[in-house]
Each structure stands twice: as structure tokens, then as C-alpha cells.
C-alpha positions as CSV (number, residue, x, y, z in Angstrom):
1,X,7.5,-3.7,32.0
2,X,10.1,-6.7,31.5
3,X,13.3,-7.0,29.7
4,X,14.4,-9.7,27.1
5,X,17.8,-11.4,27.3
6,X,19.2,-8.7,25.1
7,X,18.2,-6.0,27.4
8,X,15.5,-4.6,25.2
9,X,12.3,-3.4,27.0
10,X,9.0,-5.2,26.6
11,X,5.7,-3.5,27.4
12,X,2.4,-5.2,27.7
13,X,-0.7,-3.5,26.3
14,X,-2.6,-2.2,29.4
15,X,-5.9,-1.8,27.6
16,X,-7.9,-1.6,24.4
17,X,-7.0,1.1,21.8
18,X,-8.2,4.6,22.2
19,X,-11.9,4.3,21.0
20,X,-12.2,8.0,20.4
21,X,-9.2,8.0,18.3
22,X,-10.4,5.1,16.4
23,X,-13.7,6.5,15.7
24,X,-12.2,9.8,14.6
25,X,-10.0,8.1,12.1
26,X,-12.8,6.0,10.8
27,X,-15.0,9.1,10.6
28,X,-12.4,11.0,8.7
29,X,-11.8,8.3,6.1
30,X,-15.6,7.7,5.6
31,X,-16.2,11.4,5.3
32,X,-13.4,11.5,2.7
33,X,-14.8,8.8,0.5
34,X,-18.1,10.6,0.3
35,X,-16.6,13.9,-0.5
36,X,-14.2,12.4,-3.1
37,X,-17.3,11.0,-4.9
38,X,-19.3,14.1,-4.6
39,X,-16.5,16.4,-5.7
40,X,-15.0,14.2,-8.5
41,X,-18.1,12.7,-10.1
42,X,-18.4,15.3,-12.9
43,X,-14.9,15.6,-13.7
44,X,-14.5,11.8,-13.8
45,X,-17.4,11.6,-16.0
46,X,-15.9,14.2,-18.4
47,X,-12.3,12.7,-18.5
48,X,-13.1,9.1,-18.1
49,X,-16.7,8.5,-19.0
50,X,-17.0,7.1,-15.6
51,X,-18.4,9.1,-12.6
52,X,-17.1,6.5,-10.2
53,X,-13.5,6.5,-11.5
54,X,-11.8,8.5,-8.7
55,X,-14.3,7.1,-6.0
56,X,-13.4,3.4,-7.1
57,X,-9.6,4.1,-6.9
58,X,-9.8,5.9,-3.6
59,X,-12.0,3.1,-2.2
60,X,-9.4,0.5,-3.3
61,X,-6.6,2.6,-1.6
62,X,-8.8,2.9,1.4
63,X,-9.1,-1.0,1.7
64,X,-5.4,-1.4,1.4
65,X,-4.8,1.4,3.8
66,X,-7.2,-0.2,6.4
67,X,-5.4,-3.4,6.1
68,X,-2.0,-1.7,6.8
69,X,-3.7,0.3,9.5
70,X,-5.1,-2.8,11.3
71,X,-1.8,-4.4,11.1
72,X,0.2,-1.4,12.6
73,X,-2.3,-1.1,15.4
74,X,-1.6,-4.7,16.5
75,X,2.2,-4.4,16.3
76,X,4.3,-3.4,19.3
77,X,5.6,0.0,18.4
78,X,9.1,-0.7,19.8
79,X,9.9,-2.7,16.5
80,X,10.2,0.6,14.7
81,X,12.9,1.9,17.1
82,X,14.9,-1.3,16.5
83,X,14.7,-0.7,12.8
84,X,14.7,3.1,12.6
85,X,17.8,3.4,10.6
86,X,16.8,0.9,7.8
87,X,13.4,2.4,7.7
88,X,14.9,5.8,7.1
89,X,17.4,4.4,4.6
90,X,14.4,2.7,2.6
91,X,12.5,5.9,2.6
92,X,15.5,8.0,1.4
93,X,16.4,5.4,-1.4
94,X,12.8,5.6,-2.6
95,X,12.9,9.3,-2.7
96,X,16.1,9.4,-4.6
97,X,14.8,6.9,-7.1
98,X,11.8,9.2,-7.8
99,X,14.3,11.9,-8.9
100,X,15.9,9.7,-11.6
101,X,14.9,10.8,-15.0
102,X,12.8,8.2,-16.7
103,X,12.0,6.5,-13.4
104,X,10.3,9.1,-11.4
105,X,6.7,9.9,-12.8
106,X,5.8,13.4,-13.3
107,X,2.6,14.4,-11.7
108,X,1.2,18.0,-11.8
109,X,4.6,19.5,-12.9
110,X,6.6,17.6,-10.2
111,X,8.5,14.4,-10.4
112,X,7.0,12.8,-7.4
113,X,5.9,9.4,-7.9
114,X,7.4,6.0,-9.0
115,X,5.4,3.1,-10.4
116,X,5.1,-0.2,-8.5
117,X,3.2,-2.5,-10.8
118,X,0.0,-0.8,-11.7
119,X,0.2,1.6,-8.6
120,X,1.7,5.0,-8.5
121,X,3.5,5.6,-5.2
122,X,4.8,8.8,-3.8
123,X,7.9,8.4,-1.8
124,X,7.6,11.9,-0.5
125,X,4.4,10.7,1.5
126,X,6.4,7.8,2.9
127,X,9.4,9.7,3.9
128,X,7.4,11.8,6.4
129,X,6.6,8.7,8.4
130,X,10.1,7.4,8.1
131,X,11.7,10.6,9.4
132,X,9.2,10.9,12.3
133,X,10.3,7.1,13.3
134,X,13.9,8.0,13.0
135,X,13.8,11.4,14.8
136,X,11.8,9.9,17.7
137,X,14.5,7.1,17.9
138,X,17.4,9.6,17.7
139,X,16.0,12.3,20.2
140,X,15.1,9.7,22.9
141,X,18.6,8.1,23.2
142,X,20.3,10.8,25.1
143,X,17.6,13.4,26.3
144,X,20.3,15.6,27.9
145,X,22.1,16.1,24.6
146,X,19.0,17.7,23.2
147,X,20.0,20.9,25.3
148,X,23.1,21.1,23.2
149,X,22.8,22.4,19.5
150,X,25.9,20.6,18.3
151,X,25.4,17.3,20.1
152,X,21.5,17.2,20.2
153,X,19.9,19.5,17.6
154,X,22.4,19.5,14.7
155,X,22.6,15.7,13.8
156,X,18.7,15.1,13.4
157,X,18.6,18.5,11.7
158,X,21.1,17.4,9.2
159,X,19.1,14.5,8.3
160,X,15.9,16.5,7.8
161,X,17.7,19.0,5.9
162,X,18.9,16.3,3.2
163,X,15.4,14.9,3.0
164,X,13.8,18.3,2.6
165,X,16.4,19.3,-0.1
166,X,15.4,16.1,-2.1
167,X,11.8,16.8,-1.7
168,X,12.4,20.4,-2.9
169,X,14.2,19.0,-6.1
170,X,10.8,17.3,-7.2
171,X,9.8,20.3,-6.4
172,X,7.2,19.9,-3.7
173,X,7.3,22.9,-1.3
174,X,4.2,21.8,0.6
175,X,5.6,18.5,1.8
176,X,8.9,20.1,2.6
177,X,7.2,22.6,4.8
178,X,5.3,19.7,6.5
179,X,8.6,17.7,7.1
180,X,10.5,20.8,8.5
181,X,7.5,21.9,10.7
182,X,7.1,18.4,12.1
183,X,10.9,18.3,13.0
184,X,10.6,21.6,14.6
185,X,7.8,20.5,16.9
186,X,9.6,17.3,17.7
187,X,12.7,19.1,18.6
188,X,10.6,21.2,21.0
189,X,9.0,18.0,22.5
190,X,12.4,16.4,22.9
191,X,13.6,19.2,25.0
192,X,15.6,21.5,22.8
193,X,16.4,25.0,24.2
194,X,13.9,27.8,23.2
195,X,16.9,29.9,22.1
196,X,18.1,27.2,19.8
197,X,14.5,26.9,18.2
198,X,14.3,30.7,17.8
199,X,17.5,30.8,16.0
200,X,16.3,28.1,13.7
201,X,13.1,30.1,13.0
202,X,15.2,33.1,12.2
203,X,17.4,31.2,9.9
204,X,14.4,29.7,8.1
205,X,12.8,32.9,7.3
206,X,15.3,34.0,4.7
207,X,15.7,30.5,3.3
208,X,11.9,30.1,2.8
209,X,11.8,33.7,1.1
210,X,14.6,32.4,-1.2
211,X,12.8,29.3,-2.2
212,X,9.6,31.5,-3.0
213,X,11.4,34.2,-4.9
214,X,13.8,31.9,-6.8
215,X,11.0,30.2,-8.8
216,X,8.4,32.3,-10.7
217,X,5.5,30.1,-10.2
218,X,6.1,30.2,-6.5
219,X,6.4,33.9,-6.4
220,X,3.2,34.1,-8.5
221,X,1.4,31.9,-5.9
222,X,2.7,34.2,-3.2
223,X,1.6,37.4,-4.8
224,X,-1.9,35.7,-5.6
225,X,-2.2,34.9,-1.9
226,X,-1.8,38.6,-1.2
227,X,-4.2,39.9,-3.8
228,X,-5.9,37.1,-5.9
229,X,-8.0,39.6,-7.8
230,X,-4.9,41.2,-9.2
231,X,-4.8,38.3,-11.7
232,X,-8.2,36.7,-11.5
233,X,-7.8,34.5,-14.6
234,X,-4.1,33.5,-13.9
235,X,-2.3,33.1,-10.6
236,X,-5.3,34.1,-8.5
237,X,-7.8,31.8,-10.2
238,X,-7.5,28.9,-7.6
239,X,-8.0,31.2,-4.6
240,X,-10.9,33.1,-6.1
241,X,-12.8,30.0,-7.1
242,X,-12.1,28.4,-3.7
243,X,-13.5,31.5,-2.0
244,X,-16.4,31.5,-4.2
245,X,-17.2,27.8,-3.3
246,X,-16.8,28.6,0.6
247,X,-19.0,31.7,0.3
248,X,-21.8,29.9,-1.6
249,X,-22.1,27.5,1.2
250,X,-23.0,30.0,3.9
251,X,-24.1,28.2,7.1
252,X,-25.7,24.9,6.0
253,X,-24.3,24.4,2.5
254,X,-25.9,23.9,-0.9
255,X,-26.5,20.2,-0.1
256,X,-24.3,17.1,-0.6
257,X,-23.6,16.6,-4.3
258,X,-25.1,20.1,-5.2
259,X,-21.8,22.0,-5.6
260,X,-21.5,24.4,-8.7
261,X,-17.8,24.9,-8.4
262,X,-17.0,21.2,-9.0
263,X,-18.2,21.5,-12.7
264,X,-14.6,22.2,-13.6
265,X,-14.6,25.8,-12.2
266,X,-12.4,24.9,-9.3
267,X,-9.2,23.1,-10.2
268,X,-8.1,20.2,-8.0
269,X,-11.5,20.1,-6.5
270,X,-11.1,16.6,-5.3
271,X,-7.5,16.7,-4.3
272,X,-5.9,19.8,-2.8
273,X,-9.0,22.1,-2.8
274,X,-11.6,19.4,-1.7
275,X,-12.2,21.4,1.6
276,X,-13.8,24.2,-0.6
277,X,-16.3,21.7,-1.9
278,X,-17.0,20.7,1.7
279,X,-17.7,24.2,2.7
280,X,-19.9,24.8,-0.5
281,X,-22.0,21.7,0.0
282,X,-22.0,21.3,3.7
283,X,-21.6,24.9,4.7
284,X,-19.8,26.4,7.7
285,X,-21.1,23.8,9.9
286,X,-19.9,21.0,7.8
287,X,-16.4,22.6,7.5
288,X,-16.4,23.0,11.3
289,X,-17.0,19.3,11.7
290,X,-14.0,18.6,9.6
291,X,-11.9,20.9,11.8
292,X,-13.4,19.4,14.9
293,X,-12.4,15.9,13.8
294,X,-8.7,17.0,13.3
295,X,-9.0,18.9,16.7
296,X,-10.1,15.6,18.3
297,X,-7.3,13.8,16.6
298,X,-4.8,16.3,17.9
299,X,-6.3,15.8,21.4
300,X,-6.3,12.0,21.5
301,X,-2.9,11.9,19.7
302,X,-1.2,14.1,22.3
303,X,-3.0,12.2,25.0
304,X,-1.5,9.0,23.7
305,X,1.9,10.7,23.7
306,X,1.6,11.9,27.2
307,X,0.5,8.4,28.4
308,X,3.2,6.4,26.5
309,X,5.3,4.3,28.7
310,X,8.6,5.5,27.2
311,X,10.2,8.5,25.5
312,X,10.4,6.9,22.1
313,X,6.6,6.2,22.2
314,X,5.9,9.6,23.4
315,X,7.9,11.4,20.7
316,X,6.6,9.0,17.9
317,X,3.0,9.7,18.9
318,X,3.7,13.3,19.0
319,X,5.5,13.5,15.7
320,X,2.7,11.5,14.0
321,X,-0.1,13.7,15.5
322,X,1.8,16.9,14.5
323,X,2.4,15.5,11.0
324,X,-1.1,14.8,10.2
325,X,-2.6,18.0,11.8
326,X,0.0,20.4,10.7
327,X,-0.7,19.1,7.0
328,X,-4.5,19.7,7.6
329,X,-3.8,23.2,8.9
330,X,-1.7,24.0,5.9
331,X,-4.3,22.6,3.5
332,X,-7.2,24.5,5.2
333,X,-5.2,27.7,5.4
334,X,-4.5,27.5,1.7
335,X,-8.0,26.8,0.7
336,X,-9.3,29.7,2.9
337,X,-6.6,32.0,1.4
338,X,-4.9,32.4,4.8
339,X,-1.7,30.9,3.4
340,X,-0.1,30.9,-0.1
341,X,-0.9,27.9,-2.3
342,X,1.6,25.1,-1.6
343,X,-0.1,22.0,-3.1
344,X,-0.7,19.7,-0.3
345,X,-3.7,17.3,0.3
346,X,-6.1,17.3,3.2
347,X,-5.2,14.1,5.2
348,X,-7.7,11.1,5.0
349,X,-10.1,13.3,2.8
350,X,-8.3,14.4,-0.3
351,X,-8.1,12.0,-3.2
352,X,-4.5,10.3,-3.4
353,X,-3.7,6.8,-2.7
354,X,-0.1,7.3,-1.3
355,X,-1.3,10.0,1.0
356,X,-4.2,7.9,2.2
357,X,-2.1,4.8,2.7
358,X,0.8,6.5,4.6
359,X,-1.7,8.4,6.8
360,X,-3.6,5.4,7.7
361,X,-0.3,3.5,8.4
362,X,0.8,6.4,10.7
363,X,-2.7,6.3,12.4
364,X,-2.3,2.7,13.1
365,X,1.1,3.3,14.9
366,X,-0.6,6.0,16.7
367,X,-3.5,3.7,17.8
368,X,-0.8,1.0,18.8
369,X,0.8,3.5,21.1
370,X,-2.5,4.2,22.7
371,X,-2.9,0.5,23.7
372,X,0.3,0.8,25.8
373,X,-0.5,4.0,27.5
374,X,-0.9,4.4,31.3
375,X,-4.5,5.3,32.1
């Protein structure tokens, strides 16, 4: 380690990027492209008279995402600490702009996106990464303060609360849960007292219940999760069709491209419920491969965090890893009817340009941190 004339630290990469992590990321994206085509070809043909419509768009986003991924992997991650506040401000401003009537684009019943030229961009996806960068910066400045609720826990929690409230205004409960969950794990990693974290969990319970019960569509989703067959043609339709797909796959699946549920039986078959098509076409073994890839990402991401040369790098790697894996856990939990429907994509795999771009940017930063780690 050396220091510049301004006193800022400079680390030199001690090795090449984590090859297992790199292979895992490439494998997830490649797998996702295959499954987007397989799951969307029929609906794209029906809606656009072009079976490659969604695949072509996802491929374009993948190319853009890999360009950002390669750039992020080469940049010294310390730059994000120096610009953490402007990064957060930029993300919050975009999030606020998306809520302006006539500016924000309504997608699937939520005002989630803004148009940047011909591209539809979701600020809620970007704010997740902006928050992780800001929280890592804030929490590593004075580690001893994290033992205090008022001095250490409350300030970052307030920022997370504002961002979460703005996301809920869209409304987007799934992303809000991901943001809150990532922040919770980061507080733990930064050294917050278990008693403070327990108090937060106890306070979150009634708040989450209020959010669910205050909106009829959320309450219907929650009831459908408990008993989807109570309303098989209404609120329980998504879950039932998803379970049909998973059940049809059995051990080895019906074969790649041989799904029956993708013929417009299963809604959102190439976005939020793409894991159900994976289970149907590739079976239990194929589904376990996907889970294994996310497990590998968790392992290598936390390894990069443990080996990072400073607290900021450790917290940043931990936050990015938890952000991606937590989103995968929620998505798979929804698809398998272990959790209520929240409307959240499967990272790297689901169709969605903003999600893929931001996830690849995040993965690039994680790979960068692995270059500076101590063996």
C-alpha cells in the first residue's frame, strides 16, 4: 500500500481477477440468454411476429452490460468511495424523476422507468448499487460508531428509508425488500449490535404487514401464496401455473425449448417466472445448476470481501454479493411458492435490460475488488 500526496490510499492489484467468479458470471449470463430465447420465442412470435424479439433486445443489453462490466473490473474500486455522495445523489435524482407524471414510464402497473433515447431505464435497479456504494462508504468511516444506534445505525438507515419509500411509491415492493434486506446484512457486516438488528426486525414486521394489507392487490398476492387454489383463475393463477411447470420438469426436464407453459399459460414466463421454465425444460437438475451458480457467486463474493485490503472494499463486496444473491433467493422463493409474489427478476437470467446492465456493473466492481485481495 502507498499513499498519494492528498493522503488517500493506493493499492496495487496483487493478482488476476477471481477466475471462478468470472466464469460463474459468464455462465449465468450465457444461460440467461439461452433461457430468454427458449421461454419467450412463442410469446414474441404472437405479439411481435418475431420469435427473436426479446432475445435480440436482451442480447443488445448483454453486450452493453459486458462493456460496462469490463470497464468496472479494470477500475480501482477506491474511486467509488471518493464519489459515494454524488453517486447516491445521481441515483436518487433519477428515482425522483421516474415518479414525475408524464416523465416516468408505466410498466406492469408501476411507474418504474424513464426513457433515455430509445432505451427504457429503471432507476430502481440503479439505486440498489448506488446505495451499496454509499452505505459501504458511510459504515467504514468510523467502525466504532456502528456499535451506537444513534451515531452509527440511524444515519445510513435514514437514507435507506427515504430510498425505500420512493421505491414503494412506484410501487415496487420486491425491489424495496431487496434494498432493505441488503442494508440489514451490511449493518451486520459493519459491526452493528445484534440487539439493534433484532429491534429493526421487530419494527419491520408490522411495517411490512401494513404495506401488504394496505393495498388490495398485495393482500390478494399474500392470500394466494397461502392457498393459490382458493382462487385458481385469479390471484392464484401465477403460482399454480408456475408449480405446474416445475412439476412437469421432474428430474431431467421436458427438454430445452419443449416447455408447454410458455405457450401463454404462465404469465411473465421470460421475466419474473423464468425459473419455472428452467425447471420445466431442464428439470430438477437444471434448477439445481442455477442455484449452484448463485451459491458459487455467494462463496466467491464473500471470499473477495474477506480478502479485500480495506474495510470499504470488504463492505462493498459484501453488499454487492448479498444484493445479487438475496434477489435470486426472493425470485426463486416466489416461483416455488415459498414466498408471496413480489415481482422481482432473477439476476443475470430474467429478461430486462436495466436489471442485466446494473447487475453486470455490480459484478464488474466485485471482480475488481477480487484483484486487490490478499491471497
